[in-house]
C-alpha positions in Angstrom: 101.5 114.4 127.5 103.1 111.9 124.7 105.9 114.4 122.5 104.4 111.9 119.7 101.9 113.5 117.5 99.1 111.7 116.0 98.3 113.0 112.5 94.6 113.1 110.7 94.6 113.3 106.7 90.5 114.6 105.3 88.3 116.4 104.3 88.2 120.0 106.0 84.8 119.4 108.2 87.2 116.3 110.0 88.8 119.1 113.0 85.9 120.4 113.9 85.7 117.5 116.1 84.1 117.5 120.3 87.0 118.1 122.2 90.1 119.3 119.8 91.0 121.6 121.2 94.5 124.8 121.4 94.4 124.8 117.3 96.6 126.9 115.5 96.8 126.6 111.5 101.0 126.3 110.8 102.8 126.9 107.8 105.0 124.4 106.9 108.1 124.9 104.3 109.6 121.2 102.7 112.0 120.6 100.5 109.2 119.5 98.1 107.5 122.2 97.7 104.1 123.0 99.6 102.1 121.3 101.4 98.0 121.0 101.0 97.4 123.8 103.1 98.5 125.1 106.5 98.9 121.7 109.7 96.3 122.4 112.0 98.1 121.3 115.4 95.4 120.8 118.5 94.7 118.6 121.8 92.6 115.8 121.8 92.2 114.1 124.9 95.1 114.4 126.2 97.1 113.9 122.8 98.6 116.0 121.0 97.4 116.1 116.9 98.0 117.9 113.8 94.9 117.9 111.0 96.1 118.4 107.2 92.4 119.2 104.4 93.9 116.7 101.9 92.6 118.7 99.2 93.0 122.3 100.7 90.6 124.4 102.6 87.8 124.7 100.0 88.8 121.8 97.9 91.2 123.2 95.7 93.8 120.2 94.7 92.8 117.7 92.4 93.7 113.6 93.3 97.1 113.6 90.6 98.1 117.7 91.9 98.7 116.2 95.6 101.9 116.6 96.5 102.0 113.6 98.7 105.9 113.9 99.4 105.2 117.0 101.3 102.2 116.2 103.2 104.1 113.9 104.7 107.2 115.4 105.5 105.4 118.3 107.5 103.5 116.0 108.9 106.9 114.3 110.2 108.5 118.0 110.8 106.2 118.2 113.1 106.6 114.9 114.9 103.9 112.9 113.8 104.1 109.0 114.5 100.6 107.8 113.5 98.2 109.0 110.6 94.7 108.6 110.3 93.6 109.0 106.5 89.5 109.1 105.8 88.6 109.5 102.5 85.7 108.7 100.1 85.8 105.8 97.7 83.6 104.0 95.6 82.4 100.3 96.1 83.5 97.7 94.2 81.0 95.1 95.9 77.6 94.7 96.8 78.1 94.2 100.7 79.7 97.4 100.9 77.1 99.8 100.8 76.8 103.5 100.7 77.5 105.0 104.2 79.6 101.9 104.9 83.3 102.6 106.5 85.5 100.3 104.9 89.2 99.5 106.7 91.8 98.0 104.0 94.9 96.2 104.3 95.7 96.4 101.3 96.2 99.2 97.5 96.5 98.4 93.9 98.3 101.1 92.1 96.9 102.1 88.9 98.8 105.4 89.3 101.6 107.0 87.2 103.2 108.6 89.3 105.2 106.2 91.7 108.5 108.5 91.5 106.6 111.5 93.3 105.9 108.8 95.7 109.3 108.3 97.5 111.7 110.5 99.2 114.4 108.4 98.4 116.1 108.9 94.9 119.0 112.4 94.4 121.9 110.0 95.7 120.4 107.9 98.3 118.9 104.7 97.8 115.8 102.8 100.3 113.5 100.3 99.3 111.4 99.9 102.0 108.7 96.8 102.9 105.8 97.6 101.9 103.7 93.7 101.6 101.0 95.5 104.1 100.9 98.7 103.6 98.7 99.1 107.0 99.7 99.7 109.9 97.8 96.4 111.3 98.1 97.5 114.9 96.3 100.8 113.8 93.6 99.6 111.4 92.9 96.9 114.2 92.1 100.2 116.7 90.2 101.9 114.1 87.7 98.9 113.8 87.4 97.9 117.2 86.6 102.2 117.6 83.8 101.5 114.9 82.5 98.6 116.1 82.0 99.3 119.4 79.8 102.7 118.1 77.8 100.3 116.3 78.7 102.1 113.0 78.1 99.8 109.8 82.2 98.8 108.8 84.2 96.1 107.1 87.7 94.9 108.1 89.9 94.6 105.2 90.2 94.5 101.7 92.0 96.2 98.3 91.9 100.2 97.5 92.4 100.2 94.1 93.8 103.6 93.8 93.0 105.2 90.0 94.7 108.7 88.1 91.3 110.4 88.2 90.5 113.2 88.0 87.2 111.1 86.3 85.7 108.7 87.9 85.7 105.0 86.3 85.0 103.5 83.2 82.4 101.3 83.4 85.0 98.3 81.7 87.3 99.9 84.6 84.9 99.7 87.4 83.4 96.0 86.2 87.6 94.5 85.7 88.5 95.5 89.3 84.7 94.5 90.6 85.2 91.3 89.0 88.8 90.8 90.5 87.3 90.6 93.7 88.3 94.3 94.8 87.0 96.3 97.7 86.5 100.1 96.7 88.3 102.4 94.0 90.2 106.1 95.4 92.4 107.6 93.9 94.3 109.4 96.6 95.5 106.9 100.0 98.6 105.0 97.9 100.7 108.0 97.6 100.0 108.8 101.5 100.8 105.1 102.2 104.4 104.8 100.4 105.8 108.2 102.0 104.0 107.2 105.2 106.1 104.0 105.4 108.9 105.7 104.8 109.0 108.2 107.0 108.1 105.3 109.9 104.8 106.7 110.4 102.3 104.3 110.7 99.5 104.7 108.1 95.9 103.1 108.4 93.1 104.3 106.0 89.2 105.1 106.3 87.6 104.4 103.2 84.1 106.3 103.0 81.8 104.8 101.1 80.3 107.2 98.5 78.2 105.3 96.0 78.7 101.9 93.9 81.2 103.7 91.1 79.5 102.7 88.3 79.4 98.6 88.0 75.7 98.4 89.8 73.2 98.8 87.0 70.4 99.7 89.3 71.8 102.4 91.2 72.6 105.8 89.6 76.2 106.2 88.4 78.4 108.0 90.8 78.3 112.1 90.6 79.5 114.9 92.2 76.3 115.6 93.5 75.7 112.3 95.7 79.4 111.8 96.8 79.3 115.6 98.7 75.6 114.3 100.0 77.3 110.5 101.6 80.7 112.5 102.5 78.6 115.4 104.5 76.1 111.3 105.9 79.5 109.9 106.9 81.3 112.5 108.2 79.6 112.8 111.7 80.8 108.8 112.2 84.1 109.1 111.3 84.7 111.9 113.7 83.1 109.7 115.9 85.3 107.3 115.3 88.3 109.1 115.5 87.6 110.7 118.8 87.5 106.9 120.2 90.4 105.7 118.5 92.9 108.8 119.6 93.0 107.9 123.1 94.1 104.1 122.4 97.0 104.7 120.1 100.0 103.9 122.2 102.2 107.2 124.1 105.7 105.3 121.9 106.1 105.1 118.8 107.3 101.3 118.7 105.7 98.9 116.0 107.4 97.4 113.2 106.6 100.4 110.6 108.4 102.8 113.6 111.7 101.6 112.0 111.8 100.4 108.8 114.0 102.3 107.6 117.1 100.5 110.0 117.9 98.1 106.9 116.4 99.4 103.7 118.8 101.8 103.1 121.5 100.1 100.4 123.6 103.4 99.8 126.6 103.5 101.9 126.3 106.1 104.6 129.4 107.7 103.5 128.0 108.2 100.0 124.9 110.0 101.0 124.4 113.2 99.2 125.3 116.4 102.4 122.1 117.8 100.1 120.1 114.6 99.9 120.5 114.3 104.1 119.2 118.1 104.9 116.2 118.0 102.7 115.8 114.3 104.4 116.6 115.4 108.3 112.9 114.9 110.0 113.2 111.3 108.3 116.9 110.0 108.5 117.8 112.0 112.1 118.0 108.7 114.5 120.3 107.2 111.6 123.1 110.3 111.2 
């Protein structure tokens, strides 16, 4: 069995995947504070898997309260090299219908929390490439699995990450739609940035629950609608994950697994000892 782990971040129901065995909840302390919850370790199709309920069990954490650094640091500490993100989104285009799945290849940042979306600072300056923020290899695997299972899905598109927790205004929704963006959500941009810096391959399964508020002949998004369609999408998400995991390589050899090699500008002799200690799981192969 590979020592490299596959991570899953999503709703609490996702860990009820058939064949997910040897389950154990693990508490991980991080220098950035607590993750969203304990992490559930186990095995699926002879691969080591770690699951994190993004909003905590019972859905207790707002999108703007998510501690992305702690979540991804904990994943890295446990040996995660790939992360499959599953999250609810609103559709911005008529072609993307509720209960479809979209595999975005781009993100647009509408948040105000960029300082909380990086491990760098405190004496170490790093600039990772982020022109293609999603792991193309992992996205392709997930899309192929969805297609083979005959799940209605869409390959590529732009995920607009808004702040929340309120849903979009009509003006925001119409603007994003006119710009040609695909879906809108509140969680994935920070995850993707921290995953890239941690040299973790990251891809999103965007589970469409509604048409945001731009579609005049549809009821505007409500929590009830989101919950109902998340439940409908859940079975497909679990099927896709179970199908995709055996297709993920045993060794992390993709470009995103070595992005720090040429990303750190600070001279090695200047790295503060405290920051090195905090970032040890991320920087250890460069020490």
